[in-house]
C-alpha positions as CSV (number, residue, x, y, z in Angstrom):
1,X,-13.0,-7.4,29.6
2,X,-10.5,-4.9,28.2
3,X,-7.2,-5.8,26.5
4,X,-5.3,-4.7,29.6
5,X,-7.4,-7.0,31.8
6,X,-6.8,-9.9,29.4
7,X,-3.1,-9.1,29.3
8,X,-3.0,-9.3,33.1
9,X,-4.0,-13.0,32.9
10,X,-0.9,-14.0,31.0
11,X,2.7,-13.7,32.0
12,X,4.0,-10.2,31.0
13,X,6.8,-11.5,28.7
14,X,4.2,-13.6,26.8
15,X,1.9,-10.6,26.4
16,X,4.8,-8.5,24.9
17,X,5.9,-11.4,22.7
18,X,2.4,-11.9,21.3
19,X,1.7,-8.2,20.9
20,X,4.8,-7.9,18.7
21,X,3.3,-10.5,16.4
22,X,0.2,-8.3,15.7
23,X,0.5,-6.0,12.6
24,X,-1.0,-3.0,14.5
25,X,1.2,-3.0,17.5
26,X,4.4,-4.8,16.5
27,X,7.5,-3.6,18.4
28,X,6.6,0.0,18.9
29,X,3.3,-0.7,20.6
30,X,4.4,-3.8,22.5
31,X,7.6,-2.5,24.1
32,X,5.9,0.8,25.1
33,X,2.9,-1.2,26.5
34,X,5.3,-3.6,28.3
35,X,7.3,-0.9,29.9
36,X,4.5,1.6,30.8
37,X,1.4,-0.5,31.5
38,X,2.9,-3.8,32.5
39,X,5.8,-2.1,34.2
40,X,8.3,-4.6,32.8
41,X,12.0,-4.1,32.9
42,X,12.8,-2.3,29.6
43,X,15.4,-4.9,28.6
44,X,12.9,-7.7,29.2
45,X,10.3,-5.9,27.1
46,X,13.0,-5.4,24.4
47,X,14.1,-9.1,24.4
48,X,10.6,-10.6,24.3
49,X,9.3,-8.0,22.0
50,X,12.1,-8.3,19.5
51,X,11.9,-12.1,19.7
52,X,8.1,-12.0,18.9
53,X,8.5,-9.6,16.0
54,X,11.4,-11.6,14.5
55,X,9.5,-14.8,14.9
56,X,6.5,-13.4,13.1
57,X,8.7,-11.9,10.3
58,X,10.4,-15.3,9.8
59,X,7.0,-17.1,9.7
60,X,5.9,-14.6,7.1
61,X,9.0,-15.1,5.0
62,X,8.5,-18.9,5.2
63,X,4.8,-19.1,4.5
64,X,3.8,-15.9,2.6
65,X,4.5,-17.3,-0.9
66,X,2.6,-20.6,-0.3
67,X,-0.4,-18.9,1.4
68,X,-0.6,-16.3,-1.3
69,X,-0.5,-18.8,-4.1
70,X,-3.0,-21.0,-2.3
71,X,-5.4,-18.1,-1.9
72,X,-4.9,-16.8,-5.5
73,X,-5.9,-20.2,-6.9
74,X,-9.0,-20.4,-4.7
75,X,-10.5,-17.0,-5.2
76,X,-10.6,-14.5,-8.1
77,X,-11.3,-11.7,-5.6
78,X,-8.2,-12.6,-3.6
79,X,-6.2,-12.9,-6.8
80,X,-7.2,-9.4,-7.8
81,X,-6.5,-8.1,-4.3
82,X,-3.0,-9.6,-4.3
83,X,-2.4,-8.2,-7.8
84,X,-3.4,-4.7,-6.5
85,X,-1.4,-5.1,-3.2
86,X,1.8,-6.2,-5.0
87,X,1.5,-3.5,-7.7
88,X,0.9,-0.9,-5.0
89,X,3.8,-2.1,-2.9
90,X,6.1,-2.2,-5.9
91,X,5.0,1.3,-7.0
92,X,5.4,2.7,-3.5
93,X,8.8,1.2,-2.7
94,X,10.5,0.4,-6.0
95,X,12.4,3.8,-6.3
96,X,13.8,3.4,-2.7
97,X,14.8,-0.2,-3.2
98,X,16.3,0.4,-6.7
99,X,18.3,3.4,-5.5
100,X,19.7,1.9,-2.3
101,X,19.1,-1.8,-2.6
102,X,18.9,-3.8,0.6
103,X,20.1,-0.8,2.7
104,X,16.7,0.8,1.9
105,X,14.8,-2.2,3.3
106,X,17.0,-2.2,6.5
107,X,16.5,1.5,7.0
108,X,12.8,1.3,6.4
109,X,12.5,-1.4,9.1
110,X,15.0,0.0,11.5
111,X,13.4,3.5,11.8
112,X,10.3,3.0,14.0
113,X,7.5,4.7,12.1
114,X,3.9,3.6,11.8
115,X,3.5,0.9,9.2
116,X,7.2,-0.1,9.2
117,X,8.2,-3.3,10.8
118,X,8.3,-7.0,10.4
119,X,5.0,-7.4,8.6
120,X,5.7,-4.8,6.0
121,X,9.3,-5.7,5.7
122,X,8.5,-9.3,5.0
123,X,5.9,-8.3,2.4
124,X,8.3,-6.0,0.7
125,X,11.0,-8.7,0.7
126,X,8.5,-11.2,-0.8
127,X,7.1,-8.8,-3.4
128,X,10.6,-7.7,-4.6
129,X,12.0,-11.3,-4.6
130,X,14.7,-10.7,-2.0
131,X,16.1,-14.2,-1.2
132,X,14.7,-15.5,2.1
133,X,18.1,-15.8,3.9
134,X,19.1,-12.3,2.9
135,X,15.7,-11.0,3.8
136,X,15.8,-12.8,7.2
137,X,19.1,-11.2,8.1
138,X,17.9,-7.7,7.0
139,X,14.6,-8.1,8.9
140,X,16.2,-9.4,12.1
141,X,18.9,-6.7,12.2
142,X,16.4,-3.9,11.4
143,X,14.0,-5.2,14.1
144,X,16.7,-5.3,16.7
145,X,17.6,-1.7,15.9
146,X,14.0,-0.7,16.0
147,X,13.6,-2.4,19.4
148,X,16.6,-0.6,20.8
149,X,15.4,2.8,19.6
150,X,11.9,2.2,21.0
151,X,13.2,0.9,24.3
152,X,15.7,3.8,24.8
153,X,13.1,6.3,23.6
154,X,10.5,5.0,26.0
155,X,13.0,5.1,28.9
156,X,14.0,8.7,27.9
157,X,10.4,9.9,27.8
158,X,9.6,8.2,31.2
159,X,12.7,9.8,32.7
160,X,11.7,13.3,31.5
161,X,8.1,12.8,32.7
162,X,9.1,11.5,36.2
163,X,11.4,14.3,37.0
C-alpha cells in the first residue's frame, strides 16, 4: 500500500494536517500534496496544513526541553548527540540571530526552503533560549506566511501548466 493509497482512506483535511506535522513534508510538501494529489481547495489545504504545522511547532516548544533533559539523563549517547546538535545549531545560526534577532528566525521560517519550518524553528528557539511565548508568535506568524507563499506558488504553477 503506497502513501497515496493510505492517504485516500482518511479525510483529505486530516491527511494534510498530519503531513504538516512530519519533519520531512511540513507545510511545503503537505500543501502541494493536498492541492495536486488530493485535489483539495487551495485555501482548505492552507488552513489545515498551517494548523497542523503550528500545532506541531507549539507541541515542540512545550515539550522539547523536558524530553531533551529526560533523554540526556538516561543515555550518555543521547547526551553527546544533543551536545553535538545544539553546538552545531548554535554555530550555524548564531551569526544570523545575533545580527537580526528575532527577525532572522521569522525570516528563516517564513521563506519556504528545504529544512526551514516549524521543526527547525522550534529547535532554534529552544537552543537559543527564546522565550516560549515570543517563539510561539514568531513561529505561528512565519508558518502562516510560508503557507501563503506555498499555496499561491502552487496555484501559480498549476495555472501555468494547465494553460
